[in-house]
Biopython code that builds the backbone (N, CA, C, O; Angstrom):
import numpy as np
from Bio.PDB.StructureBuilder import StructureBuilder

atoms = [
    (1, "MET", "N", (8.034, 38.019, -1.650)),
    (1, "MET", "CA", (8.445, 39.067, -2.913)),
    (1, "MET", "C", (9.298, 38.478, -4.013)),
    (1, "MET", "O", (9.992, 37.478, -3.827)),
    (2, "SER", "N", (9.232, 39.103, -5.130)),
    (2, "SER", "CA", (9.977, 38.813, -6.025)),
    (2, "SER", "C", (10.419, 39.680, -6.938)),
    (2, "SER", "O", (10.586, 40.859, -6.629)),
    (3, "ARG", "N", (10.719, 39.130, -8.435)),
    (3, "ARG", "CA", (11.156, 39.953, -9.243)),
    (3, "ARG", "C", (10.585, 40.057, -9.967)),
    (3, "ARG", "O", (10.163, 38.934, -10.242)),
    (4, "LEU", "N", (9.953, 41.185, -10.988)),
    (4, "LEU", "CA", (9.356, 40.845, -12.112)),
    (4, "LEU", "C", (9.361, 40.296, -13.514)),
    (4, "LEU", "O", (8.551, 40.032, -14.402)),
    (5, "ASN", "N", (10.804, 40.243, -13.270)),
    (5, "ASN", "CA", (11.245, 39.311, -14.689)),
    (5, "ASN", "C", (11.235, 37.996, -14.129)),
    (5, "ASN", "O", (12.162, 37.330, -14.590)),
    (6, "SER", "N", (10.461, 37.314, -13.224)),
    (6, "SER", "CA", (10.317, 36.122, -12.462)),
    (6, "SER", "C", (9.004, 35.781, -12.439)),
    (6, "SER", "O", (8.777, 34.616, -12.113)),
    (7, "VAL", "N", (7.875, 36.627, -12.750)),
    (7, "VAL", "CA", (6.688, 36.660, -13.087)),
    (7, "VAL", "C", (6.368, 35.742, -14.123)),
    (7, "VAL", "O", (6.916, 36.039, -15.185)),
    (8, "LYS", "N", (5.471, 34.456, -14.171)),
    (8, "LYS", "CA", (4.613, 34.298, -15.444)),
    (8, "LYS", "C", (3.934, 34.822, -16.618)),
    (8, "LYS", "O", (3.273, 35.855, -16.512)),
    (9, "SER", "N", (3.986, 34.501, -17.200)),
    (9, "SER", "CA", (2.439, 35.112, -18.681)),
    (9, "SER", "C", (1.058, 35.381, -18.109)),
    (9, "SER", "O", (0.748, 34.207, -17.904)),
    (10, "GLY", "N", (0.245, 35.921, -17.797)),
    (10, "GLY", "CA", (-0.843, 36.723, -17.237)),
    (10, "GLY", "C", (-0.949, 36.847, -15.850)),
    (10, "GLY", "O", (-2.116, 37.084, -15.541)),
    (11, "LYS", "N", (-0.196, 36.782, -14.890)),
    (11, "LYS", "CA", (-0.567, 37.002, -13.952)),
    (11, "LYS", "C", (0.008, 38.421, -13.420)),
    (11, "LYS", "O", (1.170, 38.772, -13.622)),
    (12, "ASP", "N", (-1.031, 39.262, -12.653)),
    (12, "ASP", "CA", (-0.856, 39.960, -11.737)),
    (12, "ASP", "C", (-0.363, 40.621, -10.711)),
    (12, "ASP", "O", (-1.022, 40.332, -9.713)),
    (13, "VAL", "N", (0.277, 41.190, -10.532)),
    (13, "VAL", "CA", (1.044, 41.441, -9.405)),
    (13, "VAL", "C", (1.347, 43.036, -8.832)),
    (13, "VAL", "O", (1.452, 43.918, -9.686)),
    (14, "VAL", "N", (1.430, 43.252, -7.965)),
    (14, "VAL", "CA", (1.379, 44.863, -7.346)),
    (14, "VAL", "C", (3.064, 45.001, -7.118)),
    (14, "VAL", "O", (3.848, 44.113, -6.785)),
    (15, "LEU", "N", (3.422, 46.879, -7.510)),
    (15, "LEU", "CA", (4.875, 46.618, -7.865)),
    (15, "LEU", "C", (5.219, 47.326, -6.336)),
    (15, "LEU", "O", (4.833, 48.494, -6.358)),
    (16, "LEU", "N", (5.807, 46.973, -5.073)),
    (16, "LEU", "CA", (6.810, 46.960, -4.117)),
    (16, "LEU", "C", (7.678, 48.534, -4.343)),
    (16, "LEU", "O", (7.355, 49.676, -4.015)),
    (17, "ALA", "N", (8.538, 48.155, -4.841)),
    (17, "ALA", "CA", (9.781, 48.837, -4.907)),
    (17, "ALA", "C", (10.536, 48.930, -6.513)),
    (17, "ALA", "O", (10.328, 48.212, -7.491)),
    (18, "ILE", "N", (11.432, 50.039, -6.364)),
    (18, "ILE", "CA", (12.189, 49.731, -7.966)),
    (18, "ILE", "C", (13.095, 49.857, -7.322)),
    (18, "ILE", "O", (13.216, 50.901, -6.681)),
    (19, "ASP", "N", (14.035, 48.881, -7.249)),
    (19, "ASP", "CA", (15.512, 48.503, -7.173)),
    (19, "ASP", "C", (16.673, 48.791, -8.243)),
    (19, "ASP", "O", (17.186, 48.041, -9.073)),
    (20, "GLY", "N", (16.944, 50.342, -7.887)),
    (20, "GLY", "CA", (17.782, 50.770, -9.165)),
    (20, "GLY", "C", (18.476, 51.911, -8.653)),
    (20, "GLY", "O", (18.252, 52.319, -7.513)),
    (21, "GLY", "N", (19.482, 52.572, -9.582)),
    (21, "GLY", "CA", (19.484, 53.851, -9.884)),
    (21, "GLY", "C", (18.286, 54.994, -9.721)),
    (21, "GLY", "O", (17.154, 54.969, -10.204)),
    (22, "GLN", "N", (18.849, 55.903, -8.966)),
    (22, "GLN", "CA", (17.889, 57.468, -9.662)),
    (22, "GLN", "C", (17.368, 57.460, -11.273)),
    (22, "GLN", "O", (16.208, 57.364, -11.675)),
    (23, "CYS", "N", (18.444, 57.574, -11.951)),
    (23, "CYS", "CA", (17.938, 57.842, -13.294)),
    (23, "CYS", "C", (17.163, 56.721, -13.599)),
    (23, "CYS", "O", (16.079, 57.104, -14.038)),
    (24, "CYS", "N", (17.263, 55.198, -13.548)),
    (24, "CYS", "CA", (16.522, 54.374, -13.713)),
    (24, "CYS", "C", (15.278, 54.458, -13.104)),
    (24, "CYS", "O", (14.229, 54.436, -13.748)),
    (25, "GLU", "N", (15.354, 54.580, -11.535)),
    (25, "GLU", "CA", (14.201, 55.039, -10.759)),
    (25, "GLU", "C", (13.060, 55.745, -11.739)),
    (25, "GLU", "O", (12.003, 55.355, -12.235)),
    (26, "GLN", "N", (13.865, 57.065, -11.766)),
    (26, "GLN", "CA", (12.869, 58.246, -12.382)),
    (26, "GLN", "C", (12.381, 57.692, -13.573)),
    (26, "GLN", "O", (11.151, 57.679, -13.510)),
    (27, "ARG", "N", (12.920, 57.081, -14.967)),
    (27, "ARG", "CA", (12.721, 56.548, -15.550)),
    (27, "ARG", "C", (11.500, 55.887, -15.869)),
    (27, "ARG", "O", (10.694, 56.203, -16.746)),
    (28, "LEU", "N", (11.444, 54.881, -15.018)),
    (28, "LEU", "CA", (9.972, 53.923, -14.398)),
    (28, "LEU", "C", (9.210, 54.923, -13.984)),
    (28, "LEU", "O", (8.251, 54.866, -14.753)),
    (29, "VAL", "N", (9.045, 55.730, -13.315)),
    (29, "VAL", "CA", (8.560, 56.650, -12.323)),
    (29, "VAL", "C", (7.677, 57.455, -13.593)),
    (29, "VAL", "O", (6.453, 57.344, -13.652)),
    (30, "ASP", "N", (8.375, 58.184, -14.482)),
    (30, "ASP", "CA", (7.890, 58.350, -15.285)),
    (30, "ASP", "C", (6.836, 57.779, -16.145)),
    (30, "ASP", "O", (5.735, 58.268, -16.396)),
    (31, "MET", "N", (7.464, 56.409, -16.653)),
    (31, "MET", "CA", (6.549, 55.858, -17.429)),
    (31, "MET", "C", (4.690, 54.995, -17.036)),
    (31, "MET", "O", (3.790, 54.508, -17.720)),
    (32, "GLY", "N", (4.992, 55.274, -15.317)),
    (32, "GLY", "CA", (3.862, 54.966, -14.639)),
    (32, "GLY", "C", (4.025, 53.838, -13.320)),
    (32, "GLY", "O", (3.185, 53.297, -12.601)),
    (33, "PHE", "N", (4.949, 53.796, -13.355)),
    (33, "PHE", "CA", (5.619, 52.424, -12.645)),
    (33, "PHE", "C", (5.809, 52.981, -11.352)),
    (33, "PHE", "O", (6.989, 53.033, -11.007)),
    (34, "LEU", "N", (4.893, 53.453, -10.465)),
    (34, "LEU", "CA", (4.726, 53.548, -9.359)),
    (34, "LEU", "C", (4.525, 52.557, -8.260)),
    (34, "LEU", "O", (3.880, 51.579, -8.637)),
    (35, "PRO", "N", (4.886, 52.529, -7.033)),
    (35, "PRO", "CA", (4.692, 51.633, -6.079)),
    (35, "PRO", "C", (3.119, 51.453, -5.738)),
    (35, "PRO", "O", (2.393, 52.429, -5.552)),
    (36, "GLY", "N", (2.724, 50.305, -5.683)),
    (36, "GLY", "CA", (1.065, 50.386, -5.305)),
    (36, "GLY", "C", (0.383, 50.320, -6.607)),
    (36, "GLY", "O", (-0.844, 50.323, -6.514)),
    (37, "GLU", "N", (0.973, 50.249, -8.059)),
    (37, "GLU", "CA", (0.241, 49.804, -8.744)),
    (37, "GLU", "C", (0.244, 48.284, -9.377)),
    (37, "GLU", "O", (1.213, 47.534, -9.256)),
    (38, "THR", "N", (-0.824, 47.970, -9.986)),
    (38, "THR", "CA", (-0.912, 46.870, -10.210)),
    (38, "THR", "C", (-0.249, 46.476, -11.370)),
    (38, "THR", "O", (-0.385, 47.480, -12.070)),
    (39, "ILE", "N", (0.488, 45.529, -12.142)),
    (39, "ILE", "CA", (1.246, 45.385, -13.331)),
    (39, "ILE", "C", (0.676, 43.797, -14.008)),
    (39, "ILE", "O", (0.887, 42.769, -13.364)),
    (40, "HIS", "N", (-0.023, 43.756, -15.300)),
    (40, "HIS", "CA", (-0.273, 42.535, -15.548)),
    (40, "HIS", "C", (0.539, 42.190, -16.503)),
    (40, "HIS", "O", (0.681, 43.028, -17.394)),
    (41, "VAL", "N", (1.454, 40.646, -16.645)),
    (41, "VAL", "CA", (2.389, 40.351, -17.329)),
    (41, "VAL", "C", (1.521, 39.942, -18.443)),
    (41, "VAL", "O", (0.507, 39.267, -18.268)),
    (42, "ILE", "N", (1.935, 40.364, -19.617)),
    (42, "ILE", "CA", (1.265, 39.810, -20.686)),
    (42, "ILE", "C", (1.716, 38.770, -21.479)),
    (42, "ILE", "O", (1.077, 37.878, -22.037)),
    (43, "THR", "N", (3.326, 39.085, -21.447)),
    (43, "THR", "CA", (4.395, 37.542, -21.850)),
    (43, "THR", "C", (5.872, 38.201, -21.277)),
    (43, "THR", "O", (6.450, 39.286, -21.202)),
    (44, "ASN", "N", (6.056, 36.794, -20.939)),
    (44, "ASN", "CA", (7.360, 36.955, -19.876)),
    (44, "ASN", "C", (7.916, 35.217, -20.485)),
    (44, "ASN", "O", (7.470, 34.113, -20.173)),
    (45, "SER", "N", (9.038, 35.594, -21.441)),
    (45, "SER", "CA", (9.776, 34.346, -22.201)),
    (45, "SER", "C", (11.120, 34.398, -21.837)),
    (45, "SER", "O", (11.578, 35.439, -21.365)),
    (46, "LYS", "N", (11.934, 33.229, -22.024)),
    (46, "LYS", "CA", (13.557, 33.771, -21.971)),
    (46, "LYS", "C", (14.172, 34.490, -23.073)),
    (46, "LYS", "O", (15.384, 34.705, -23.065)),
    (47, "ILE", "N", (13.172, 35.002, -24.332)),
    (47, "ILE", "CA", (13.544, 34.958, -25.404)),
    (47, "ILE", "C", (12.833, 36.505, -25.620)),
    (47, "ILE", "O", (11.764, 36.721, -25.050)),
    (48, "GLY", "N", (13.374, 37.420, -26.341)),
    (48, "GLY", "CA", (12.753, 38.676, -26.186)),
    (48, "GLY", "C", (12.127, 39.758, -24.685)),
    (48, "GLY", "O", (11.998, 39.348, -23.531)),
    (49, "PRO", "N", (11.886, 40.923, -25.102)),
    (49, "PRO", "CA", (11.286, 41.565, -23.520)),
    (49, "PRO", "C", (10.291, 41.132, -22.899)),
    (49, "PRO", "O", (9.444, 40.378, -23.378)),
    (50, "LEU", "N", (10.308, 41.532, -21.878)),
    (50, "LEU", "CA", (8.984, 41.093, -20.918)),
    (50, "LEU", "C", (7.637, 42.150, -21.435)),
    (50, "LEU", "O", (8.023, 43.313, -21.558)),
    (51, "VAL", "N", (6.547, 42.002, -21.669)),
    (51, "VAL", "CA", (5.608, 43.004, -22.516)),
    (51, "VAL", "C", (4.227, 42.761, -20.531)),
    (51, "VAL", "O", (3.649, 41.881, -19.893)),
    (52, "CYS", "N", (4.470, 44.283, -20.513)),
    (52, "CYS", "CA", (3.440, 44.149, -19.477)),
    (52, "CYS", "C", (2.251, 45.552, -19.636)),
    (52, "CYS", "O", (2.350, 46.560, -20.336)),
    (53, "LEU", "N", (1.433, 45.238, -18.933)),
    (53, "LEU", "CA", (0.427, 46.638, -19.122)),
    (53, "LEU", "C", (0.204, 47.810, -17.644)),
    (53, "LEU", "O", (-0.048, 47.370, -16.522)),
    (54, "VAL", "N", (0.284, 48.594, -17.801)),
    (54, "VAL", "CA", (0.198, 49.475, -16.385)),
    (54, "VAL", "C", (-0.708, 50.600, -17.146)),
    (54, "VAL", "O", (-0.569, 51.139, -18.244)),
    (55, "LYS", "N", (-1.879, 50.762, -15.927)),
    (55, "LYS", "CA", (-2.531, 51.669, -16.211)),
    (55, "LYS", "C", (-3.110, 51.881, -17.363)),
    (55, "LYS", "O", (-3.650, 52.974, -17.530)),
    (56, "GLY", "N", (-3.138, 50.734, -18.591)),
    (56, "GLY", "CA", (-3.774, 50.603, -19.522)),
    (56, "GLY", "C", (-2.667, 50.984, -20.680)),
    (56, "GLY", "O", (-3.022, 51.050, -21.856)),
    (57, "SER", "N", (-1.396, 51.213, -20.309)),
    (57, "SER", "CA", (-0.347, 51.248, -21.478)),
    (57, "SER", "C", (0.197, 50.355, -21.488)),
    (57, "SER", "O", (0.462, 49.907, -20.372)),
    (58, "LYS", "N", (0.794, 49.390, -22.963)),
    (58, "LYS", "CA", (1.803, 48.451, -22.680)),
    (58, "LYS", "C", (3.307, 48.994, -23.156)),
    (58, "LYS", "O", (3.621, 49.677, -24.131)),
    (59, "PHE", "N", (4.283, 48.300, -21.853)),
    (59, "PHE", "CA", (5.774, 48.608, -22.607)),
    (59, "PHE", "C", (6.350, 46.775, -22.366)),
    (59, "PHE", "O", (6.038, 45.702, -21.850)),
    (60, "ALA", "N", (7.144, 47.309, -22.993)),
    (60, "ALA", "CA", (8.062, 46.182, -23.363)),
    (60, "ALA", "C", (9.589, 46.053, -22.324)),
    (60, "ALA", "O", (10.534, 46.109, -23.111)),
    (61, "LEU", "N", (9.914, 45.961, -21.418)),
    (61, "LEU", "CA", (10.912, 45.835, -20.581)),
    (61, "LEU", "C", (11.790, 44.516, -20.900)),
    (61, "LEU", "O", (11.365, 43.377, -21.095)),
    (62, "GLY", "N", (13.286, 45.027, -20.902)),
    (62, "GLY", "CA", (14.145, 43.932, -21.465)),
    (62, "GLY", "C", (14.243, 43.497, -19.585)),
    (62, "GLY", "O", (13.929, 44.153, -18.592)),
    (63, "HIS", "N", (14.865, 42.009, -19.760)),
    (63, "HIS", "CA", (14.772, 41.690, -18.615)),
    (63, "HIS", "C", (15.901, 42.062, -17.202)),
    (63, "HIS", "O", (15.707, 41.775, -16.021)),
    (64, "GLY", "N", (16.861, 42.644, -17.693)),
    (64, "GLY", "CA", (17.526, 43.543, -16.815)),
    (64, "GLY", "C", (16.939, 44.599, -16.211)),
    (64, "GLY", "O", (17.048, 44.758, -14.995)),
    (65, "LEU", "N", (16.170, 45.538, -17.081)),
    (65, "LEU", "CA", (15.425, 46.453, -16.173)),
    (65, "LEU", "C", (14.082, 45.863, -15.005)),
    (65, "LEU", "O", (13.741, 46.155, -13.859)),
    (66, "ALA", "N", (13.679, 45.028, -15.922)),
    (66, "ALA", "CA", (12.072, 44.205, -15.188)),
    (66, "ALA", "C", (13.078, 43.407, -13.781)),
    (66, "ALA", "O", (12.335, 43.258, -12.812)),
    (67, "GLU", "N", (13.923, 43.111, -13.617)),
    (67, "GLU", "CA", (14.690, 42.737, -12.140)),
    (67, "GLU", "C", (14.782, 43.341, -11.336)),
    (67, "GLU", "O", (15.016, 42.900, -10.211)),
    (68, "LYS", "N", (14.615, 44.716, -11.637)),
    (68, "LYS", "CA", (14.967, 45.796, -11.064)),
    (68, "LYS", "C", (13.572, 46.195, -9.975)),
    (68, "LYS", "O", (13.360, 47.026, -9.092)),
    (69, "LEU", "N", (12.944, 45.269, -10.515)),
    (69, "LEU", "CA", (11.218, 45.774, -10.205)),
    (69, "LEU", "C", (10.668, 44.643, -8.979)),
    (69, "LEU", "O", (10.390, 43.455, -9.142)),
    (70, "VAL", "N", (10.608, 45.669, -7.379)),
    (70, "VAL", "CA", (10.203, 44.264, -6.488)),
    (70, "VAL", "C", (8.633, 44.554, -6.625)),
    (70, "VAL", "O", (7.993, 45.599, -6.506)),
    (71, "VAL", "N", (8.073, 42.621, -7.060)),
    (71, "VAL", "CA", (6.864, 42.985, -7.003)),
    (71, "VAL", "C", (5.984, 41.838, -5.792)),
    (71, "VAL", "O", (6.601, 40.936, -5.225)),
    (72, "LYS", "N", (4.908, 42.022, -5.628)),
    (72, "LYS", "CA", (3.897, 40.860, -4.539)),
    (72, "LYS", "C", (2.873, 40.539, -6.000)),
    (72, "LYS", "O", (2.608, 41.153, -7.033)),
    (73, "ASP", "N", (2.458, 39.049, -5.315)),
    (73, "ASP", "CA", (0.978, 38.537, -5.803)),
    (73, "ASP", "C", (-0.070, 39.582, -5.594)),
    (73, "ASP", "O", (-0.043, 40.290, -4.587)),
    (74, "THR", "N", (-0.711, 39.665, -6.233)),
    (74, "THR", "CA", (-2.158, 40.557, -5.977)),
    (74, "THR", "C", (-2.999, 39.908, -5.019)),
    (74, "THR", "O", (-3.858, 40.725, -4.687)),
    (75, "TRP", "N", (-3.118, 39.081, -4.562)),
    (75, "TRP", "CA", (-3.699, 38.293, -3.511)),
    (75, "TRP", "C", (-3.256, 38.086, -2.199)),
    (75, "TRP", "O", (-4.052, 37.773, -1.313)),
    (76, "CYS", "N", (-1.786, 38.266, -1.949)),
    (76, "CYS", "CA", (-1.052, 38.462, -1.034)),
    (76, "CYS", "C", (-1.691, 39.403, 0.058)),
    (76, "CYS", "O", (-2.090, 40.471, -0.406)),
    (77, "ASN", "N", (-1.816, 39.281, 1.005)),
    (77, "ASN", "CA", (-2.646, 39.860, 1.896)),
    (77, "ASN", "C", (-1.681, 40.527, 3.265)),
    (77, "ASN", "O", (-2.168, 41.177, 4.189)),
    (78, "ASP", "N", (-0.356, 40.208, 3.122)),
    (78, "ASP", "CA", (0.271, 40.042, 4.232)),
    (78, "ASP", "C", (0.949, 41.560, 3.946)),
    (78, "ASP", "O", (1.472, 41.559, 2.831)),
    (79, "PRO", "N", (1.079, 42.790, 4.604)),
    (79, "PRO", "CA", (1.457, 43.570, 4.579)),
    (79, "PRO", "C", (3.090, 43.607, 4.564)),
    (79, "PRO", "O", (3.683, 44.107, 3.608)),
    (80, "ALA", "N", (3.777, 43.052, 5.676)),
    (80, "ALA", "CA", (5.233, 42.933, 5.363)),
    (80, "ALA", "C", (6.050, 42.123, 4.408)),
    (80, "ALA", "O", (7.243, 41.827, 4.480)),
    (81, "VAL", "N", (5.043, 41.789, 3.377)),
    (81, "VAL", "CA", (5.601, 41.373, 2.047)),
    (81, "VAL", "C", (5.562, 42.090, 1.347)),
    (81, "VAL", "O", (5.989, 41.870, 0.214)),
]
sb = StructureBuilder()
sb.init_structure("model")
sb.init_model(0)
sb.init_chain("A")
sb.init_seg("    ")
for serial, (resi, resn, name, xyz) in enumerate(atoms, 1):
    if name == "N":
        sb.init_residue(resn, " ", resi, " ")
    sb.init_atom(name, np.array(xyz, "f"), 0.0, 1.0, " ", f" {name:<3s}", serial, name[0])
structure = sb.get_structure()
């Protein structure tokens, strides 16, 4: 498991959980960030927002918000992770 803000550009990950308050979680869910969804990280650099693709929509997330998303690699088959 890792956080979305640590995923390198060009990688695909699966969202496991949102580790934030109720307001933050609801905002992300409303945008389509649901557990089990695949997230494609388009750009992740130390400068500027993390740009990702979810359900065909592009989002720019600040690193603080991206840190609240718990993800795993798409190739990871271990259900405990």
